[in-house]
FIKOLZA-1660 file (N, C-alpha, C; in steps of 0.1 Angstrom, whole numbers, plus 5000, padded with zeros to 4 digits):
% residues 127
   i   px   py   pz ch aa at
   1 5064 1549 1690  A  M  N
   1 5075 1556 1686  A  M CA
   1 5073 1561 1671  A  M  C
   2 5076 1573 1669  A  D  N
   2 5075 1578 1655  A  D CA
   2 5088 1575 1647  A  D  C
   3 5085 1571 1635  A  S  N
   3 5097 1567 1626  A  S CA
   3 5104 1580 1621  A  S  C
   4 5117 1579 1621  A  W  N
   4 5124 1590 1615  A  W CA
   4 5124 1589 1600  A  W  C
   5 5121 1577 1595  A  A  N
   5 5121 1575 1580  A  A CA
   5 5108 1579 1574  A  A  C
   6 5107 1590 1568  A  K  N
   6 5094 1595 1563  A  K CA
   6 5092 1592 1548  A  K  C
   7 5102 1586 1542  A  G  N
   7 5101 1582 1528  A  G CA
   7 5114 1579 1522  A  G  C
   8 5115 1574 1510  A  I  N
   8 5127 1571 1503  A  I CA
   8 5130 1582 1494  A  I  C
   9 5141 1589 1496  A  D  N
   9 5145 1600 1488  A  D CA
   9 5152 1595 1475  A  D  C
  10 5161 1585 1476  A  A  N
  10 5168 1581 1465  A  A CA
  10 5171 1566 1466  A  A  C
  11 5172 1560 1454  A  V  N
  11 5176 1546 1453  A  V CA
  11 5187 1546 1443  A  V  C
  12 5198 1539 1447  A  T  N
  12 5210 1538 1438  A  T CA
  12 5211 1524 1432  A  T  C
  13 5211 1523 1419  A  L  N
  13 5212 1510 1412  A  L CA
  13 5225 1510 1405  A  L  C
  14 5232 1499 1407  A  F  N
  14 5245 1497 1401  A  F CA
  14 5244 1491 1387  A  F  C
  15 5251 1497 1377  A  A  N
  15 5250 1493 1363  A  A CA
  15 5263 1491 1357  A  A  C
  16 5266 1479 1352  A  E  N
  16 5278 1476 1345  A  E CA
  16 5280 1485 1332  A  E  C
  17 5269 1487 1325  A  D  N
  17 5269 1495 1313  A  D CA
  17 5260 1507 1315  A  D  C
  18 5266 1517 1320  A  L  N
  18 5258 1529 1324  A  L CA
  18 5251 1535 1311  A  L  C
  19 5257 1536 1300  A  A  N
  19 5251 1541 1288  A  A CA
  19 5239 1534 1284  A  A  C
  20 5240 1520 1284  A  A  N
  20 5228 1512 1281  A  A CA
  20 5217 1514 1291  A  A  C
  21 5220 1514 1303  A  A  N
  21 5210 1516 1314  A  A CA
  21 5203 1530 1312  A  A  C
  22 5211 1540 1310  A  K  N
  22 5206 1554 1308  A  K CA
  22 5196 1554 1296  A  K  C
  23 5200 1549 1285  A  E  N
  23 5192 1549 1273  A  E CA
  23 5179 1541 1276  A  E  C
  24 5180 1530 1283  A  F  N
  24 5168 1522 1286  A  F CA
  24 5158 1531 1294  A  F  C
  25 5163 1538 1304  A  Y  N
  25 5154 1546 1313  A  Y CA
  25 5148 1557 1305  A  Y  C
  26 5156 1563 1296  A  L  N
  26 5150 1574 1288  A  L CA
  26 5139 1569 1279  A  L  C
  27 5141 1558 1273  A  E  N
  27 5132 1553 1263  A  E CA
  27 5120 1546 1270  A  E  C
  28 5122 1538 1280  A  V  N
  28 5111 1530 1286  A  V CA
  28 5102 1539 1295  A  V  C
  29 5108 1547 1304  A  F  N
  29 5100 1554 1313  A  F CA
  29 5097 1568 1308  A  F  C
  30 5104 1573 1297  A  G  N
  30 5100 1586 1292  A  G CA
  30 5103 1598 1301  A  G  C
  31 5113 1596 1310  A  L  N
  31 5116 1606 1320  A  L CA
  31 5129 1613 1315  A  L  C
  32 5130 1626 1318  A  P  N
  32 5142 1633 1315  A  P CA
  32 5153 1630 1325  A  P  C
  33 5165 1632 1322  A  I  N
  33 5176 1630 1331  A  I CA
  33 5175 1642 1341  A  I  C
  34 5175 1639 1354  A  H  N
  34 5174 1649 1364  A  H CA
  34 5188 1655 1367  A  H  C
  35 5198 1646 1367  A  Y  N
  35 5212 1650 1369  A  Y CA
  35 5221 1639 1363  A  Y  C
  36 5233 1642 1358  A  E  N
  36 5242 1632 1353  A  E CA
  36 5256 1637 1354  A  E  C
  37 5265 1628 1355  A  D  N
  37 5280 1631 1354  A  D CA
  37 5286 1619 1347  A  D  C
  38 5299 1618 1347  A  D  N
  38 5306 1606 1340  A  D CA
  38 5302 1593 1346  A  D  C
  39 5298 1592 1359  A  N  N
  39 5296 1579 1365  A  N CA
  39 5281 1576 1369  A  N  C
  40 5272 1586 1367  A  S  N
  40 5258 1584 1371  A  S CA
  40 5248 1591 1362  A  S  C
  41 5236 1586 1362  A  A  N
  41 5225 1593 1356  A  A CA
  41 5213 1592 1366  A  A  C
  42 5207 1603 1369  A  V  N
  42 5196 1603 1379  A  V CA
  42 5183 1607 1372  A  V  C
  43 5173 1599 1376  A  F  N
  43 5159 1601 1371  A  F CA
  43 5150 1603 1383  A  F  C
  44 5140 1612 1381  A  K  N
  44 5131 1615 1392  A  K CA
  44 5118 1608 1389  A  K  C
  45 5115 1599 1398  A  F  N
  45 5102 1592 1398  A  F CA
  45 5093 1598 1409  A  F  C
  46 5085 1607 1405  A  G  N
  46 5077 1614 1415  A  G CA
  46 5087 1621 1425  A  G  C
  47 5086 1618 1438  A  D  N
  47 5095 1624 1448  A  D CA
  47 5107 1615 1450  A  D  C
  48 5109 1604 1443  A  T  N
  48 5121 1596 1445  A  T CA
  48 5130 1597 1434  A  T  C
  49 5143 1598 1437  A  L  N
  49 5154 1598 1427  A  L CA
  49 5159 1584 1425  A  L  C
  50 5160 1580 1413  A  V  N
  50 5167 1567 1410  A  V CA
  50 5180 1570 1403  A  V  C
  51 5191 1567 1410  A  N  N
  51 5204 1570 1406  A  N CA
  51 5210 1557 1399  A  N  C
  52 5213 1558 1386  A  L  N
  52 5220 1547 1380  A  L CA
  52 5235 1551 1381  A  L  C
  53 5242 1542 1388  A  L  N
  53 5256 1544 1391  A  L CA
  53 5265 1534 1385  A  L  C
  54 5275 1538 1378  A  S  N
  54 5285 1528 1373  A  S CA
  54 5289 1519 1384  A  S  C
  55 5288 1506 1381  A  A  N
  55 5291 1496 1391  A  A CA
  55 5306 1497 1396  A  A  C
  56 5315 1502 1387  A  S  N
  56 5328 1504 1392  A  S CA
  56 5330 1514 1403  A  S  C
  57 5320 1523 1404  A  E  N
  57 5320 1533 1415  A  E CA
  57 5313 1528 1428  A  E  C
  58 5306 1517 1427  A  A  N
  58 5298 1513 1438  A  A CA
  58 5306 1509 1451  A  A  C
  59 5317 1502 1449  A  P  N
  59 5324 1498 1461  A  P CA
  59 5327 1509 1471  A  P  C
  60 5330 1521 1466  A  E  N
  60 5333 1532 1475  A  E CA
  60 5321 1535 1484  A  E  C
  61 5309 1533 1479  A  L  N
  61 5297 1536 1486  A  L CA
  61 5293 1525 1496  A  L  C
  62 5296 1513 1493  A  I  N
  62 5291 1502 1502  A  I CA
  62 5301 1494 1509  A  I  C
  63 5314 1497 1507  A  A  N
  63 5324 1489 1514  A  A CA
  63 5322 1489 1529  A  A  C
  64 5324 1478 1536  A  P  N
  64 5331 1466 1531  A  P CA
  64 5322 1456 1524  A  P  C
  65 5309 1459 1522  A  A  N
  65 5300 1450 1515  A  A CA
  65 5304 1449 1501  A  A  C
  66 5301 1437 1495  A  A  N
  66 5305 1435 1481  A  A CA
  66 5294 1439 1471  A  A  C
  67 5298 1443 1459  A  V  N
  67 5289 1446 1448  A  V CA
  67 5286 1432 1441  A  V  C
  68 5274 1428 1440  A  A  N
  68 5270 1416 1434  A  A CA
  68 5269 1418 1419  A  A  C
  69 5271 1408 1411  A  S  N
  69 5270 1409 1397  A  S CA
  69 5255 1406 1393  A  S  C
  70 5250 1411 1382  A  P  N
  70 5236 1408 1378  A  P CA
  70 5234 1393 1377  A  P  C
  71 5244 1385 1374  A  E  N
  71 5242 1371 1373  A  E CA
  71 5239 1364 1386  A  E  C
  72 5242 1371 1397  A  A  N
  72 5240 1365 1410  A  A CA
  72 5225 1363 1414  A  A  C
  73 5216 1370 1406  A  G  N
  73 5202 1368 1408  A  G CA
  73 5196 1381 1414  A  G  C
  74 5183 1381 1413  A  S  N
  74 5176 1393 1417  A  S CA
  74 5172 1393 1432  A  S  C
  75 5174 1404 1439  A  R  N
  75 5171 1405 1453  A  R CA
  75 5161 1415 1456  A  R  C
  76 5155 1422 1446  A  M  N
  76 5146 1432 1448  A  M CA
  76 5137 1435 1436  A  M  C
  77 5127 1442 1437  A  Q  N
  77 5118 1445 1426  A  Q CA
  77 5112 1459 1429  A  Q  C
  78 5111 1467 1419  A  F  N
  78 5104 1480 1420  A  F CA
  78 5090 1478 1414  A  F  C
  79 5080 1484 1420  A  T  N
  79 5066 1483 1414  A  T CA
  79 5061 1497 1411  A  T  C
  80 5056 1499 1399  A  V  N
  80 5050 1511 1394  A  V CA
  80 5036 1509 1391  A  V  C
  81 5027 1517 1398  A  A  N
  81 5012 1515 1395  A  A CA
  81 5009 1521 1382  A  A  C
  82 5001 1514 1374  A  V  N
  82 4996 1519 1361  A  V CA
  82 4981 1517 1360  A  V  C
  83 4974 1525 1352  A  A  N
  83 4960 1524 1350  A  A CA
  83 4955 1511 1343  A  A  C
  84 4963 1506 1334  A  D  N
  84 4959 1494 1326  A  D CA
  84 4972 1486 1323  A  D  C
  85 4974 1475 1329  A  V  N
  85 4986 1467 1328  A  V CA
  85 4987 1462 1313  A  V  C
  86 4976 1457 1307  A  D  N
  86 4977 1452 1294  A  D CA
  86 4981 1463 1284  A  D  C
  87 4975 1475 1285  A  A  N
  87 4979 1486 1276  A  A CA
  87 4993 1490 1278  A  A  C
  88 4998 1490 1291  A  M  N
  88 5012 1494 1293  A  M CA
  88 5021 1483 1288  A  M  C
  89 5018 1471 1288  A  C  N
  89 5026 1460 1283  A  C CA
  89 5027 1462 1268  A  C  C
  90 5017 1466 1261  A  A  N
  90 5017 1469 1247  A  A CA
  90 5026 1480 1244  A  A  C
  91 5026 1491 1252  A  E  N
  91 5034 1502 1250  A  E CA
  91 5049 1499 1253  A  E  C
  92 5051 1491 1263  A  L  N
  92 5065 1487 1266  A  L CA
  92 5071 1478 1255  A  L  C
  93 5063 1470 1249  A  S  N
  93 5067 1462 1238  A  S CA
  93 5071 1471 1226  A  S  C
  94 5064 1481 1223  A  K  N
  94 5067 1491 1213  A  K CA
  94 5081 1498 1216  A  K  C
  95 5084 1499 1229  A  R  N
  95 5096 1505 1233  A  R CA
  95 5108 1495 1234  A  R  C
  96 5106 1483 1229  A  G  N
  96 5116 1473 1229  A  G CA
  96 5118 1465 1242  A  G  C
  97 5109 1466 1251  A  V  N
  97 5110 1458 1264  A  V CA
  97 5105 1444 1262  A  V  C
  98 5113 1435 1267  A  R  N
  98 5108 1421 1267  A  R CA
  98 5104 1417 1281  A  R  C
  99 5091 1413 1282  A  L  N
  99 5086 1410 1295  A  L CA
  99 5092 1397 1301  A  L  C
 100 5094 1396 1314  A  L  N
 100 5097 1384 1321  A  L CA
 100 5085 1375 1323  A  L  C
 101 5074 1382 1327  A  N  N
 101 5062 1375 1329  A  N CA
 101 5050 1385 1328  A  N  C
 102 5038 1379 1327  A  G  N
 102 5026 1387 1326  A  G CA
 102 5022 1392 1312  A  G  C
 103 5011 1398 1311  A  P  N
 103 5003 1402 1322  A  P CA
 103 4996 1390 1329  A  P  C
 104 4995 1390 1342  A  I  N
 104 4989 1379 1349  A  I CA
 104 4981 1384 1361  A  I  C
 105 4970 1378 1364  A  D  N
 105 4962 1381 1375  A  D CA
 105 4968 1373 1387  A  D  C
 106 4972 1380 1397  A  R  N
 106 4978 1374 1409  A  R CA
 106 4967 1370 1419  A  R  C
 107 4969 1360 1427  A  P  N
 107 4960 1355 1437  A  P CA
 107 4956 1366 1447  A  P  C
 108 4964 1375 1449  A  W  N
 108 4961 1386 1459  A  W CA
 108 4953 1398 1453  A  W  C
 109 4949 1396 1441  A  G  N
 109 4939 1405 1435  A  G CA
 109 4944 1416 1426  A  G  C
 110 4957 1416 1422  A  I  N
 110 4962 1426 1413  A  I CA
 110 4967 1419 1400  A  I  C
 111 4967 1427 1390  A  R  N
 111 4972 1423 1377  A  R CA
 111 4986 1429 1375  A  R  C
 112 4996 1420 1371  A  T  N
 112 5010 1425 1370  A  T CA
 112 5017 1420 1358  A  T  C
 113 5028 1426 1355  A  A  N
 113 5038 1422 1345  A  A CA
 113 5051 1427 1350  A  A  C
 114 5062 1419 1347  A  S  N
 114 5075 1423 1351  A  S CA
 114 5085 1423 1339  A  S  C
 115 5095 1432 1340  A  F  N
 115 5106 1432 1330  A  F CA
 115 5119 1436 1337  A  F  C
 116 5130 1434 1330  A  R  N
 116 5143 1437 1336  A  R CA
 116 5150 1448 1328  A  R  C
 117 5157 1457 1336  A  D  N
 117 5165 1467 1329  A  D CA
 117 5178 1461 1325  A  D  C
 118 5187 1468 1317  A  P  N
 118 5199 1463 1312  A  P CA
 118 5209 1459 1323  A  P  C
 119 5208 1464 1335  A  A  N
 119 5217 1461 1346  A  A CA
 119 5211 1449 1355  A  A  C
 120 5200 1444 1351  A  G  N
 120 5194 1432 1358  A  G CA
 120 5184 1435 1369  A  G  C
 121 5180 1448 1371  A  H  N
 121 5170 1452 1381  A  H CA
 121 5156 1449 1375  A  H  C
 122 5148 1443 1384  A  I  N
 122 5134 1439 1380  A  I CA
 122 5124 1451 1383  A  I  C
 123 5116 1454 1373  A  W  N
 123 5105 1464 1374  A  W CA
 123 5092 1456 1372  A  W  C
 124 5082 1460 1380  A  E  N
 124 5069 1454 1379  A  E CA
 124 5059 1466 1376  A  E  C
 125 5050 1463 1367  A  I  N
 125 5038 1473 1366  A  I CA
 125 5026 1465 1372  A  I  C
 126 5018 1473 1379  A  A  N
 126 5007 1467 1386  A  A CA
 126 4994 1475 1386  A  A  C
 127 4983 1469 1386  A  K  N
 127 4970 1476 1387  A  K CA
 127 4962 1468 1397  A  K  C
% end
């Protein structure tokens, strides 16, 4: 059976402080805003849109499911491939990012480091 899912067009992340999240993405990833309105800011990561949405607007999208708070813990991680994890960690540090872990060589053969955005979403860089 062929899958109808050919890729992920967009990921929507809920942010309690949209302004802080937007500023973080501008500074850390160096991407321009693809689209924004009063409740969201969208960044284009290659062919995937990452939509930062004000958490107050999220219930409309996911009801009857509940919107979890950042304090509830992490349930996902995004991974971005980089040429040199150590060099990228140094660059992230210059941009004010505090690493959660790494750089570390993982048993499965890759080098990684992780950090959190202001809304609590975990990002990993890997080589």
